[in-house]
N, C-alpha and C positions, 0 to 999 in steps of 0.2 A: 592719615588724613585723606578724605575723599577728593579726587581730582574734580575740577570744575567741568561742567558740561562743555562739550566741544561743538562749535558752530562753524560750518563751512559757508563762506560767502563767495559766490562766483563773480569775479571782476573782469571777465573777458571783454566787457565793453570799453575798458580803459584803452587808450591808444586810438580811439575813433575820432579824434579832433573835437572833443567837447560836444558831441551830440547830446540830446536830452538824456538818453540812456546812460551815457558816460557821466554826465554831471550828477545824476542820481546815484550811480554806483560809487563814485569817488567820495562824494560828501557823506553818504550813508555809512560807508566803510570807516571813514575817519571818525565819525561821531559814535558809532556803536563800539568801536575799539576803545575810544577814550572814555566813554560813559559806562560801558559794560564789561571792561576788561578785567575787573577784579573778581567778578562772579562767573564769567564765561571765558573760555579760551577760544579765540578766533583763529581760523585757518583761512587765509585769503588766497583764491586761485586766480592767477594772472595769466594773460595770453602769452606775454613775452617778458623776458627779464628787464628790458628797458622800461616796461610799464610799472614793474615793481620799483625800480630805482626812481622813477619819476614820482610815484606815490610816496615813497619814503622822503624824498626831497621836499615835496610840497606840504606834507603833513607833519614832518619831524618825528614820525613813528618809525620804528625799526623792526624788521623781520628778526625773529629769534628772541627779541626782548619784549615787544608789545604784541606780537602776533606771529603765528606760523605762516609760511608761504609755500605755495606750489606754483611752478611754471608749467603751463600746459604745452607751450611751444608751438601753438598753431592759432590762427584766426578762422580756420575752416569750421563752420558751425556743425556740419554733419560729423566730422571726426570728434569734435568736442562732445557732442551729445551721445554718440554711439560708442565711443571708446575711451577718450581721455578722462572725462568726468566719472563715468561708471567705474573705471579702474581706481581712480583716486578715492571714490566713495567706498569701494569694496575693502580697501586696506586702511581706511582712515579711522573707522570707529566713531563716526560723527553722531551726535545726538540730534542736531538740527542742520538742515542744508537749505540754502536760500538762493534762488535763481531769478532771472528776469525772463518772463514770457514762457520759456520752454524748460521743462524738467528733463534731466538725462534719461536715457532709455531704461537704465536699471539703477535702482536705489535700494540699498539693503532695508529689510523689513523694519529694523529697529531705528531707522533714521527718519525723523519727522521732516515733512516737505513743505517749504514755503515758496511761493512764486509771486512775483510782482507783475501785474499786467497794467501797463500805463494807459492804454486805451483799446477800443475795439474797432478802430478804423478799418481793420482788415475785413470786418463784416459790413460796415457802413458803406465803404467805397472799394469793393473787391476789384472793380475795373482798373484801379490805380496800381495794381500789383501784378508782378510777373507770375508765370506758372510755377516757377521754383518757390517764390515767396508764398504762393497759395498752399504748397505742400507744408511749409513751415506753419502756416495758419492752422492747418489740421492738427499739427503737433501741439499748438496752443490749446485747442479744444481738449485734447487728451490730458494736457498738463493741468488745466483747471479742474478736470475730473479727478485727478490723482492727488491733488495738493491737500494737505491738512489745513492750510490757510492760504487764501488769495489776498494779497495786498493791492490796494489801489492808491492813487496819488490825489484823488479828489472825490467829493461826494457825487459829482456828475458821473465819473467813471464807475463808481460803485453801483450807481443806478443802471448804467449801461450794461454792466456785467450781469446784473439781476434780470435785465430785459433779454439779453442775448442767451443766457443760460438759465431759463426759468426754473429748472430743478435744483439749482445750486442753493443749498441751505443758507439763509441770510447770515447766520452766525459765523459762517466760514469766510465771509468777505469783510475785510477791515480796511477802512480808509486811514492809512498811515500818513498821508499828505506828502508834500514836497516843500522845498524851502529855497532860500537864497542866502548865500554866504556874504554877509555884510562887510566882512573884511576885504572882499574882492570887489563887490558891486556897491560902489558909493561914488558920489560925484567926484570927478577928476578935475582939479583946478588947472592941470597942465594938459588938458585934452587936446588943445590945438597943436602943441608940440608933438604929441604922440601921433596925431593924424598927419602932420607934415612929414614925419618919417615914413608913415604908411604910403603916402603919395609918392615919395621918392623911390621906395622899394617896389611899388606896383606900377609906377609910371602912369598915373592918372591924376586928375585934379578934382578934388571934392568941392562941391559948391559951398559958398560961405553960409548960405541959409538953406537948410535942407530938412525934409521929412525923412525919417528912417523907418525901414522895415527890416526885420531880421528873422532868419530861419532857413533851413535847407529848402531848395527849390523843388517842392512837391506839389502836385495838383491841388491838394486840399488846403494849401496855404493861400490860395485864392489871389495870387499876384496879378493875373490878367485883369481882374476887376479893379484892383488897386491902381494899376497903370492907367486904366481908362478914367478912374476917378481923379487921379493926380493930373491928367491932361486937362480936365475941366477946371480944376482949381488953379492950375498954372496959367490958364487963359486970363485970369484977372490978377495974377501975381507972377510976372515973367521971370523975376529974379530967383524964384524958388526952385530948388532941386529935390530930387528923390534919390536916396541911397538905399540900395538893397544889399544886405550882408548875409550871405549864406552859400553853402556848398551846392553845386549842381549834382543832382542825384541820377540824372538820366531818365527820369520818369516823364519828363515834359520837355522834349528837345526843342519845341518851338518857343518856349519861354525865354531861353537864352537869346534867341534871335530878336524877340520882342524887346528885351532889355537893351540890346545893343542898338536898336533902331531909333531910340529917342535920345538925343544929345543931352537932354536935361536929366537923364537917369544914369546913375553910376552903380554898376554891379561890382562889388569888391571881391566876390568869391569868399572862401573861408577867411576869417580873421582870428587873431589870437585874443585871449581874454583881455589883456590891457587895451588892445585896439578896439574891442567891442565896448568896453567901459568908456573909452574916449568917445566913441560914436554916440552912445547913449547920453553922455554928458553934454555933447555939443549940439545935438539935434534940436530943432524947434518943436518937433512933435514926433512921437513914436506911434506907428500905426501897426496893428496886428489884426489883419482881416481874415484869419483862418476860418474855414468852414466847419472845422471839427478838431478839437484838441482834448487830450486827457487831462491837461493842466494848463500849459502855456507859460513855461519858464521865462521866455523873453519879456512878457508883460511885467512879471515880478521884478526881473533884473532892471528893466528900464525905469520903473518907479523908484527902485532903490538908488538909482543914479540921479534921481531928480528930474527925469524927463516927464513932461505931460504925456499921458498915454490915452489912446482911444483903441477900442477893440470890439470884437464881435459879440453879439448876443447869441444864445442858443447852445453853447457848450461850456467847457470849464473856464475859459477866460472871463466869462461873466461872473463866475464864482470867485475868481482871484481878484477881480476889479469890479465890485458891486457898486459902481458909481453911475447913475442914470445918464448923466451928461457925457459919459465916456463911451457909450455903447451905440452900435449901429447894426443894421441888418446886413450881414456879409454878402447876401445875394443881390443887393440893390446898389448899383453903381451910384445912383442919385443920392442914396442915403449916406454912403461912404464919403462922397464928395462934399455933401452938405455938412457932415460932422467934421471933416477935415477943415473946411473953410471957417467954420465957427471956432474951432479949437486953436486955430493959428493966430487969432487976435491976442494981444497981450493980456487983456483982462481975463479971457476965457482960459488961456494957458495957466495963468496964475491961480485961478480957481481950481483947475484940475490938479495942479501940484499940491495945493493945500488939502484938497479932499483925499488925495492918494498918498500923502506923506506917511500916514500911519499904517498903511496896508502891509508893507513888507514885514513889519514886526510881527504880524500874525502868522508868518510862515518861516520858522527857523528849522535848520537841519537838526538842531539839538532836540526839538520837540518831535521831529520825524523819527529820530533814533530812539527816543524814549518809547514811543508807541510801538516801534518795531521790536525793541527789546522785550516789551510786554508780550508781544506775540510769540517770540522765541521761548520765553519762560512758560507761557500758557501751553504751547504744544509740547514742550519738553516735559512738563509735568504730567502730560497725558490726561488733561482735564476733559478732552473730547477725543474719541478715537477717529482715525481717518476713515473708518468704514461707513460713517454717516455723513460724509462730505456732501453727498447728493442724496436726496430723498427719493427712494425707489427708482433709481436711474442707473443704467449701465453706461460705460464709456461710449459705446456705439450710439446710444440714443442721444447722449449729450453732443456728440460730434455732428449730429444732424439738426440740432436745435437752431432756430432762426432768431 
């Protein structure tokens, strides 16, 4: 009996406190193992053993029974790309290997290469990244050149990849999408009790009526304009508060001071998934003013929890939430404030909820897994060779593409 094809899936992003990359990796791994485990044998590579144990606990899948597991033992990206993953690949005999953003330095010739690129913010906002991160971005250029298939999470990002790498053959780029776990993200009837516990633990007081923003504190999240817009709205509604939930990244040190300067603003730092669900469920309005996103998971999560949502025009959140009354120009403080003010009325909020109620159902992790499994089967079958991933282009010419 022929052994099933073996697929390596890199899960080093697990353990990063539910960043978007981690959310993608955890949900995709669960679904591809559950949906493709009869025809494919999955080998999941974790950074640390506690990440494996957490994954088993949350998914009810078991190493050895449902999948094979490797523990890389490090979170250092350079060691992972240059040593740990190449060594695992060399001895593993994998038919397909799937990574996020960066392929390992060495991959055996017989292993098909799949890489997910969530966005190209590294090209749109290079000034927001450190010199070390810019080295990693050059590695992304090379990874896109070497991959048999590049997966994206939205049509917007698929288009951005084609613009950024104009020699990339269109058939090599597949929008597999992203999703929301409706078992986790749904309206929490006990939200206030959860938030009271959060208040006790963090020693702050959340406002009774609040607008919510969520996401790590990065410059492209556009929070300074949101703070200015909120100050205008609060001028006519003094009881309103703003809650910002997200981890500080160090990329914008002045932002933390700005958050602390306004008594009407509460910054929670990182919160757990149950706490985030409670915040989505309790807020009067969820605002996502990002200048640039490859998808915008918080938009989808907030809608799944029943929050009325407004967000930016111009990148993937508009694709996730194609509701005209929910969109604003993220570079205009006046437009953000006007959209917030209108959306906070009871009638407008009810209309937004009604128009957005069916949108989360369009984005399931099961559908993402099915599209990804199709890619694994396609590249494993060898329907297209990796040699034509780029039309008449070398890796060096791709690295210099603008």
